[in-house]
C-alpha positions as CSV (number, residue, x, y, z in Angstrom):
1,M,18.7,-88.4,-53.2
2,A,20.3,-87.5,-49.8
3,R,23.5,-89.2,-49.0
4,A,24.1,-90.3,-45.4
5,R,27.2,-88.6,-44.0
6,K,29.6,-89.9,-41.4
7,V,28.7,-88.6,-38.0
8,T,31.5,-87.8,-35.6
9,V,30.7,-89.0,-32.0
10,S,32.7,-87.8,-29.1
11,T,32.5,-88.6,-25.4
12,D,34.2,-86.3,-22.9
13,D,35.8,-87.2,-19.5
14,H,32.4,-86.8,-17.8
15,G,30.7,-89.3,-20.1
16,H,28.8,-86.7,-22.1
17,T,28.3,-87.8,-25.7
18,A,28.0,-85.3,-28.6
19,G,27.6,-85.9,-32.3
20,W,28.2,-83.6,-35.3
21,A,28.2,-83.9,-39.1
22,D,29.5,-81.5,-41.7
23,A,27.0,-80.4,-44.4
24,G,29.1,-82.2,-47.0
25,P,29.1,-81.6,-50.8
26,D,25.5,-80.6,-50.7
27,A,26.3,-77.3,-49.1
28,P,27.6,-74.3,-51.2
29,P,31.3,-73.5,-50.5
30,V,32.1,-71.0,-47.8
31,G,33.3,-67.7,-49.4
32,P,36.6,-66.3,-48.3
33,A,39.5,-68.0,-46.6
34,R,39.1,-68.2,-42.9
35,T,40.4,-65.0,-41.4
36,D,40.1,-66.4,-38.0
37,P,40.2,-70.2,-38.1
38,R,39.6,-70.4,-34.3
39,A,36.2,-68.5,-34.5
40,A,32.8,-70.0,-35.2
41,A,29.1,-69.4,-34.6
42,F,26.5,-71.8,-33.1
43,F,22.8,-71.3,-33.9
44,D,19.9,-73.0,-32.1
45,V,17.3,-74.0,-34.7
46,D,13.8,-73.9,-33.3
47,N,12.4,-70.3,-33.3
48,T,16.0,-69.0,-33.7
49,V,16.7,-70.0,-37.3
50,M,13.2,-70.9,-38.3
51,Q,9.7,-70.0,-37.2
52,G,8.4,-72.8,-35.0
53,A,10.0,-76.2,-34.4
54,S,11.7,-78.3,-37.1
55,I,10.1,-81.5,-35.7
56,Y,6.7,-79.8,-36.0
57,W,7.2,-79.1,-39.7
58,F,8.7,-82.5,-40.2
59,A,5.6,-84.1,-38.8
60,R,3.4,-81.8,-40.9
61,G,5.2,-83.1,-44.0
62,L,4.8,-86.7,-42.9
63,A,1.0,-86.0,-42.4
64,A,0.8,-84.6,-45.9
65,R,2.3,-87.9,-47.1
66,N,-0.3,-89.9,-45.2
67,Y,2.1,-91.2,-42.5
68,L,-0.1,-89.6,-39.8
69,T,-3.8,-88.9,-39.3
70,T,-5.5,-86.2,-37.4
71,G,-6.5,-88.7,-34.8
72,D,-2.9,-89.8,-34.3
73,L,-1.8,-86.1,-33.9
74,A,-4.5,-85.4,-31.2
75,R,-4.1,-88.6,-29.2
76,F,-0.4,-88.7,-29.0
77,A,0.0,-85.0,-28.7
78,W,-1.7,-85.2,-25.3
79,Q,0.6,-88.0,-24.2
80,Q,3.7,-86.0,-25.2
81,L,2.4,-83.0,-23.4
82,R,2.2,-85.1,-20.2
83,F,5.8,-86.1,-20.7
84,R,6.9,-82.5,-21.0
85,V,5.0,-81.4,-17.9
86,L,6.4,-84.4,-15.9
87,A,9.9,-83.5,-17.1
88,V,9.6,-80.0,-15.6
89,E,7.8,-81.0,-12.4
90,H,9.6,-84.3,-11.9
91,P,13.1,-84.3,-13.4
92,G,13.4,-88.1,-12.8
93,S,10.7,-88.6,-15.5
94,M,13.2,-87.2,-18.1
95,S,14.2,-90.8,-18.7
96,R,10.7,-91.4,-20.2
97,V,11.0,-88.5,-22.4
98,K,14.5,-89.6,-23.5
99,E,13.2,-93.1,-24.3
100,A,10.4,-91.7,-26.5
101,A,12.4,-88.9,-28.1
102,L,13.6,-90.8,-31.2
103,A,11.1,-93.7,-31.3
104,F,9.5,-92.1,-34.3
105,V,12.4,-93.1,-36.5
106,A,12.7,-96.7,-35.2
107,G,13.0,-99.0,-38.1
108,W,13.5,-96.3,-40.7
109,R,16.5,-96.3,-42.9
110,V,18.8,-93.2,-42.5
111,D,18.8,-92.4,-46.3
112,D,14.9,-92.4,-46.3
113,V,14.8,-90.0,-43.4
114,E,17.3,-87.7,-45.0
115,R,15.4,-87.8,-48.3
116,L,12.1,-86.9,-46.6
117,T,13.9,-84.1,-44.6
118,E,15.2,-82.6,-47.9
119,E,11.7,-82.7,-49.4
120,I,10.0,-81.3,-46.3
121,F,12.6,-78.6,-45.8
122,D,12.0,-77.3,-49.3
123,E,8.2,-77.4,-48.9
124,L,7.6,-76.3,-45.3
125,M,10.7,-75.1,-43.6
126,A,12.4,-72.9,-46.2
127,P,9.6,-70.4,-46.2
128,R,9.8,-70.1,-42.5
129,I,13.5,-69.3,-42.1
130,W,14.0,-66.0,-40.3
131,A,15.6,-63.7,-42.9
132,G,17.3,-61.7,-40.1
133,T,18.9,-64.8,-38.6
134,R,20.0,-66.0,-41.9
135,A,21.7,-62.7,-42.5
136,L,23.5,-63.0,-39.2
137,A,24.8,-66.4,-40.1
138,Q,25.9,-65.1,-43.5
139,Q,27.9,-62.4,-41.8
140,H,29.9,-65.1,-40.1
141,L,30.4,-67.0,-43.3
142,D,31.4,-63.9,-45.1
143,A,34.1,-63.4,-42.4
144,G,35.4,-66.9,-43.2
145,Q,34.1,-68.4,-40.0
146,R,32.4,-71.8,-39.6
147,V,28.7,-71.8,-38.7
148,W,27.1,-74.8,-37.0
149,L,23.5,-75.5,-36.2
150,V,22.8,-77.0,-32.7
151,T,19.5,-79.0,-32.5
152,A,17.8,-81.7,-30.5
153,A,16.8,-83.4,-33.7
154,P,18.8,-86.4,-35.0
155,V,22.2,-85.0,-36.2
156,E,21.5,-86.3,-39.7
157,I,18.3,-84.2,-40.0
158,G,20.3,-81.2,-38.7
159,R,22.9,-81.8,-41.4
160,I,20.3,-81.6,-44.1
161,I,19.0,-78.3,-42.8
162,A,22.6,-77.0,-42.6
163,A,23.3,-78.1,-46.1
164,R,20.2,-76.4,-47.4
165,L,21.2,-73.2,-45.7
166,G,24.8,-73.4,-46.9
167,L,26.2,-73.7,-43.4
168,T,29.2,-75.8,-42.1
169,G,27.3,-78.5,-40.4
170,A,25.2,-79.5,-37.4
171,L,25.4,-80.8,-33.9
172,G,22.5,-82.9,-32.9
173,T,21.2,-85.8,-31.0
174,V,22.9,-89.1,-31.8
175,A,20.5,-91.8,-32.8
176,E,21.7,-95.4,-32.7
177,I,21.9,-96.9,-36.2
178,R,22.3,-100.6,-37.1
179,D,22.6,-101.8,-40.7
180,G,21.7,-98.4,-42.0
181,A,18.5,-98.1,-40.0
182,Y,17.6,-96.3,-36.8
183,T,16.9,-98.5,-33.7
184,G,14.9,-95.8,-31.9
185,R,17.4,-95.6,-29.1
186,L,19.8,-92.8,-28.3
187,V,23.6,-92.8,-28.0
188,G,24.2,-90.5,-25.0
189,D,21.7,-87.7,-24.1
190,L,19.3,-85.5,-26.0
191,M,20.9,-82.4,-27.4
192,H,19.1,-80.2,-25.0
193,G,20.0,-77.7,-22.3
194,P,23.5,-78.4,-20.8
195,A,24.1,-81.1,-23.4
196,K,24.3,-78.4,-26.1
197,A,27.1,-76.6,-24.2
198,D,28.9,-79.9,-23.7
199,A,28.7,-80.6,-27.4
200,V,30.0,-77.1,-28.3
201,V,32.9,-77.5,-26.0
202,Q,33.8,-80.9,-27.4
203,L,33.6,-79.7,-31.0
204,A,35.8,-76.7,-30.1
205,L,38.5,-79.1,-28.8
206,V,38.3,-81.3,-31.9
207,E,38.2,-78.4,-34.4
208,G,40.7,-76.2,-32.6
209,L,38.3,-73.4,-31.8
210,A,38.8,-70.7,-29.2
211,L,35.4,-70.4,-27.4
212,E,36.1,-66.9,-26.4
213,R,36.2,-66.0,-30.1
214,C,33.0,-67.8,-30.9
215,A,29.3,-66.7,-30.8
216,A,26.1,-68.4,-30.0
217,Y,22.5,-67.6,-30.8
218,S,19.3,-68.8,-29.3
219,D,15.7,-67.9,-28.4
220,S,15.4,-69.9,-25.2
221,A,16.6,-69.7,-21.6
222,N,17.1,-73.5,-21.9
223,D,20.2,-72.6,-23.9
224,L,21.8,-70.4,-21.3
225,P,24.6,-73.0,-20.8
226,M,25.5,-72.8,-24.5
227,L,25.2,-69.0,-24.6
228,S,27.4,-68.7,-21.6
229,A,30.1,-71.0,-23.0
230,V,31.2,-68.6,-25.8
231,G,32.6,-65.2,-25.9
232,R,29.6,-63.5,-27.5
233,A,26.0,-64.5,-26.8
234,V,23.0,-63.2,-28.8
235,A,19.3,-63.6,-28.0
236,I,17.1,-64.1,-31.0
237,N,13.3,-63.9,-30.6
238,P,13.9,-64.4,-26.9
239,D,11.5,-65.8,-24.3
240,G,11.0,-63.7,-21.2
241,T,13.6,-65.3,-19.1
242,L,16.3,-65.1,-21.7
243,L,15.4,-61.5,-22.5
244,R,15.8,-60.5,-18.9
245,H,19.1,-62.4,-18.7
246,A,20.4,-60.8,-21.9
247,R,19.5,-57.3,-20.7
248,E,21.3,-57.9,-17.3
249,L,24.5,-59.1,-19.1
250,G,24.4,-56.6,-22.0
251,W,24.0,-59.3,-24.6
252,A,22.7,-58.3,-28.1
253,V,19.0,-58.9,-28.7
254,H,17.3,-59.3,-32.1
255,D,13.6,-59.9,-32.4
256,F,12.4,-60.7,-35.9
257,R,8.8,-61.2,-34.8
258,T,6.1,-58.5,-34.7
259,G,3.2,-57.8,-32.3
260,R,0.8,-60.7,-31.7
261,K,2.8,-62.8,-34.1
262,A,5.5,-63.1,-31.5
263,A,3.2,-64.5,-28.9
264,R,1.7,-67.0,-31.4
265,I,5.1,-68.3,-32.6
266,A,6.1,-69.2,-29.0
267,V,3.6,-72.1,-29.0
268,P,4.7,-74.2,-32.0
269,S,8.3,-73.6,-31.0
270,T,7.9,-75.2,-27.6
271,V,4.7,-77.1,-26.8
272,A,3.8,-78.1,-30.3
273,A,7.3,-79.5,-30.9
274,G,6.9,-81.9,-28.0
275,L,3.3,-82.7,-28.9
276,V,4.0,-83.6,-32.4
277,A,7.0,-85.7,-31.6
278,G,4.6,-88.1,-29.8
279,A,2.3,-88.1,-32.7
280,V,5.1,-88.9,-35.1
281,T,6.1,-91.8,-32.9
282,A,2.6,-93.3,-33.1
283,G,1.9,-92.5,-36.7
284,L,5.1,-94.2,-38.1
285,A,4.6,-97.2,-35.8
286,M,1.0,-97.5,-37.2
287,R,2.2,-97.0,-40.7
288,R,4.7,-99.9,-40.3
289,R,2.0,-102.2,-38.9
290,L,-0.3,-101.4,-41.8
291,T,2.3,-102.0,-44.4
292,R,3.6,-105.3,-43.1
């Protein structure tokens, strides 16, 4: 069974909150001694490390365990899509997205979520890890560098994925926990966009990293702040905006997709992630009502 790990929470002078957790004893040991203890690599997860979005596959796993129905998915997917559109067209509506972001784990014990994440990773996520990205991460590990995942998912879920991949740990959204269970509220902001860059900077200060010696990998232009915060930025399976930016700045580009498959993967990595998050919220809430 998964064991909950201590999450480090840090708030900078601007009030930005970041959380990270090391992969713990579940992760295989890193090979050689650190040749450059001030260097590290940061990998976005969705469509960078794995095909599609981690929350999408997590929801699929929950559906297979009868926590969700097809009706739940369809009904609340539409609601979450509306949130995403409003967030783009009306930035003030981001507060609504933030409030709904982690509602799906409200009332769940942390160890139960971690146990389910382990099971669902092995069943659905592991086969969808990009071999090319995994090889890039391994190069950093082989060089004795730390490798961190950076995800909008709760940091505990990110930790499980990092442990399964043998990485150092994960930076993720901090979910409020009381008496070992999630309240459904956030501590600070979603780990998204500029918040990822803030978290990387805070971790670098705590861990003694030199950002100019670090690397970052992502598929999305939303992560330009994080990519710009380090000495070496790499675009993986990039969207159009990131690809243009990478070419202008001479960043390395790796695309592990092929032909039509590349276009199809863009959907679950962006829209479906948001759609399913709403469905997860509803499904688990319904499940709790039915079992009371």
